matplotlib code that plots the C-alpha trace (Angstrom):
import matplotlib.pyplot as plt

x = [60.5, 58.6, 55.0, 55.0, 55.2, 58.4, 58.6, 62.1, 63.5, 66.9, 68.2, 71.0, 73.0, 76.1, 78.6, 80.7, 84.2, 85.7, 83.1, 81.2, 79.3, 78.0, 77.0, 75.2, 73.2, 72.4, 71.3, 69.1, 67.3, 66.7, 65.4, 62.7, 61.4, 61.0, 57.5, 56.9, 55.5, 58.8, 60.5, 64.1, 66.2, 69.4, 72.2, 75.1, 78.5, 80.6, 77.7, 79.3, 82.8, 83.2, 86.3, 89.5, 92.7, 95.5, 96.2, 96.9, 93.6, 91.8, 93.0, 91.2, 87.9, 87.6, 85.2, 84.4, 80.9, 80.3, 81.0, 78.9, 77.8, 76.4, 75.0, 73.2, 71.9, 70.6, 68.8, 67.3, 66.1, 64.4, 62.9, 61.5, 60.7, 62.5, 65.8, 68.8, 71.6, 74.8, 78.6, 81.3, 85.1, 85.7, 88.9, 89.5, 92.8, 94.8, 93.0, 90.5, 87.4, 84.6, 81.9, 78.2, 75.6, 71.9, 70.4, 66.9, 64.4, 64.8, 68.5, 69.8, 72.7, 74.3, 77.6, 79.5, 83.1, 83.6, 85.3, 86.4, 88.4, 88.7, 92.4, 91.9, 91.0, 93.6, 90.9, 92.9, 96.0, 94.2, 91.5, 91.6, 89.2, 86.5, 86.8, 83.3, 80.1, 77.4, 74.9, 71.3, 69.1, 65.5, 63.5, 59.7, 59.3, 62.2, 65.6, 68.0, 71.7, 74.3, 77.1, 79.1, 79.5, 82.4, 81.3, 78.6, 81.2, 81.8, 78.7, 80.0, 80.3, 76.7, 75.3, 71.9, 72.9, 69.8, 67.6, 67.6, 67.8, 64.9, 66.6, 70.1, 71.1, 74.0, 75.2, 77.5, 79.8, 79.8, 80.6, 79.0, 81.9, 80.9, 77.1, 76.5, 78.4, 76.7, 73.2, 73.7, 75.5, 72.6, 70.2, 72.4, 72.6, 68.8, 68.0, 70.6, 69.8, 66.0, 66.1, 65.3, 68.3, 68.5, 71.5, 71.8, 74.3, 75.3, 74.9, 77.2, 80.9, 84.2, 87.8, 86.7, 84.2, 80.6, 77.6, 74.1, 72.0, 71.9, 69.9, 67.7, 65.4, 65.2, 62.9, 63.9, 63.2, 65.5, 62.7, 63.3, 60.4, 59.4, 60.8, 60.6, 63.6, 65.0, 68.1, 70.0, 71.1]
y = [81.9, 83.6, 84.6, 87.4, 91.0, 92.9, 96.7, 97.9, 101.5, 102.4, 105.5, 107.1, 110.1, 112.1, 110.8, 113.4, 112.0, 110.9, 112.7, 110.1, 112.6, 114.6, 111.4, 110.0, 113.2, 113.0, 109.4, 110.1, 112.9, 110.7, 107.8, 110.2, 110.5, 106.8, 105.3, 103.9, 100.7, 99.9, 96.6, 97.0, 100.1, 99.7, 102.3, 102.7, 101.0, 102.8, 105.1, 106.9, 107.6, 107.0, 105.1, 105.7, 104.7, 105.0, 102.8, 105.9, 107.4, 104.1, 103.9, 107.2, 106.2, 102.4, 101.2, 98.0, 96.5, 98.3, 101.9, 104.8, 103.5, 100.2, 101.9, 104.5, 101.9, 99.8, 102.8, 103.8, 100.2, 100.1, 103.5, 103.2, 99.5, 98.5, 96.6, 98.6, 97.3, 99.2, 98.8, 100.5, 100.3, 97.8, 97.1, 93.6, 92.1, 94.9, 94.3, 96.5, 95.2, 96.6, 95.1, 94.8, 94.9, 94.0, 95.4, 94.3, 96.2, 93.4, 94.3, 91.2, 92.1, 90.1, 90.9, 90.0, 91.1, 91.9, 89.1, 90.6, 93.8, 96.2, 96.9, 100.1, 102.3, 100.8, 98.9, 95.8, 97.3, 98.7, 96.2, 92.5, 90.3, 88.4, 84.6, 83.6, 83.5, 86.0, 84.6, 83.8, 86.0, 85.0, 88.3, 88.7, 85.5, 86.1, 84.5, 87.5, 87.7, 90.4, 91.1, 94.3, 96.0, 94.2, 90.9, 90.6, 90.2, 86.7, 84.5, 81.4, 83.5, 84.7, 81.3, 80.4, 76.9, 74.8, 77.8, 79.0, 82.7, 84.9, 88.3, 89.6, 93.1, 94.8, 98.1, 99.8, 102.7, 102.4, 105.5, 106.3, 104.8, 101.3, 101.9, 99.5, 96.6, 97.3, 97.2, 94.1, 92.2, 92.8, 91.5, 88.4, 87.5, 87.8, 85.6, 82.9, 82.5, 83.1, 85.6, 89.3, 91.6, 95.2, 97.3, 100.4, 102.9, 106.3, 109.7, 112.7, 113.0, 111.9, 111.2, 108.0, 109.7, 110.9, 109.0, 109.2, 107.2, 104.1, 102.0, 99.1, 96.3, 93.3, 90.3, 86.8, 87.5, 90.4, 93.0, 96.3, 96.8, 99.8, 100.6, 103.3, 105.5, 108.5, 110.4, 113.6, 116.0]
z = [66.1, 68.8, 68.2, 70.8, 69.6, 70.5, 70.1, 69.3, 69.2, 67.7, 69.4, 67.4, 68.4, 67.4, 69.9, 71.6, 71.3, 74.7, 76.8, 78.8, 80.9, 77.8, 76.0, 79.1, 79.3, 75.6, 75.8, 78.9, 77.0, 73.9, 76.1, 77.4, 73.8, 73.3, 73.5, 76.9, 75.5, 73.9, 74.9, 73.7, 72.9, 71.0, 71.2, 68.8, 69.3, 72.0, 72.6, 75.5, 74.1, 70.4, 69.2, 71.2, 69.3, 71.9, 74.9, 77.0, 76.3, 76.7, 80.3, 81.1, 79.4, 80.2, 82.9, 84.7, 84.7, 88.0, 86.8, 85.4, 82.0, 83.3, 86.4, 84.3, 81.9, 84.8, 86.2, 82.8, 82.2, 85.5, 85.2, 81.7, 81.8, 78.6, 78.0, 76.8, 74.5, 73.6, 73.9, 76.0, 76.5, 79.3, 81.2, 82.6, 83.7, 82.1, 78.8, 76.9, 75.3, 73.1, 75.3, 74.5, 77.2, 77.4, 80.6, 81.5, 83.7, 86.3, 86.7, 84.9, 82.6, 79.8, 78.2, 75.0, 74.0, 70.3, 68.6, 65.2, 65.5, 62.6, 61.6, 59.6, 62.6, 65.0, 66.9, 66.5, 68.1, 71.1, 72.0, 72.9, 71.0, 72.8, 73.0, 73.9, 71.7, 72.6, 75.1, 74.1, 76.2, 76.9, 77.1, 76.8, 74.9, 72.5, 72.2, 71.6, 71.0, 70.2, 67.7, 67.3, 63.9, 62.1, 63.6, 61.0, 58.2, 59.6, 58.8, 60.7, 63.9, 63.5, 62.7, 64.2, 65.3, 66.1, 65.1, 68.7, 68.0, 67.1, 67.1, 66.5, 67.9, 66.2, 67.7, 65.1, 64.3, 60.5, 58.3, 54.9, 52.9, 54.2, 54.0, 51.1, 52.8, 56.2, 54.8, 52.7, 55.4, 57.8, 55.1, 54.4, 58.1, 58.5, 55.4, 56.0, 59.7, 59.6, 62.4, 62.8, 62.7, 64.1, 63.0, 65.2, 63.7, 65.1, 63.5, 63.2, 62.2, 63.8, 62.6, 60.9, 58.6, 58.2, 59.6, 58.4, 60.9, 58.7, 61.2, 60.0, 61.2, 58.8, 59.0, 58.2, 54.5, 54.4, 54.3, 56.0, 58.5, 60.5, 63.9, 66.6, 66.0, 67.9, 67.0, 67.8, 65.1]

ax = plt.figure().add_subplot(projection="3d")
ax.plot(x, y, z, "-o")
ax.set_aspect("equal")
plt.show()
């Protein structure tokens, strides 16, 4: 476990469905409120679009790694001096992925495609599942990795093999009806793997339900510890 201090901010917002430009503006405004000494900012799952449930609509929203969402995230990271983690709808080889990104101020970027897709909201029908484990990212003395929301239901997938991981980042889009499971799964992953866990949930309302900004940081004992948090109401 790293002995270096890492300052983390969870930036939660009410995602405007299917409006990338509006969400990018909102995120930029929220990032301006974050303490400039922050090391890592975590955004909610699909922070620039919300969940899209039809293939036709996905084709209009999806981006590559070289389009506006990643370009903006790269500019923000360089300007503010902190790393930024979130997810977006990615298109690759005619397939769509829920893709996590970790953008560093240096311009280095790491990606992970969501492995476990939720069937109740049509995610499983529209998206392809990722086939590779999330990379371990060395950043400011910490070994960091990413999972996306429903992934944390699968303990073997999140296993800290060889105790190489210090911190797990989990962007999420988890409504109130699953709040109990969400919170306790984060705690379980932290305790069993002996790493810190950050669960970054959204706020607001969409077709899937109500959200109440249930974002947490747990230490390796499952204790909820303080974080720098910004949100839009």
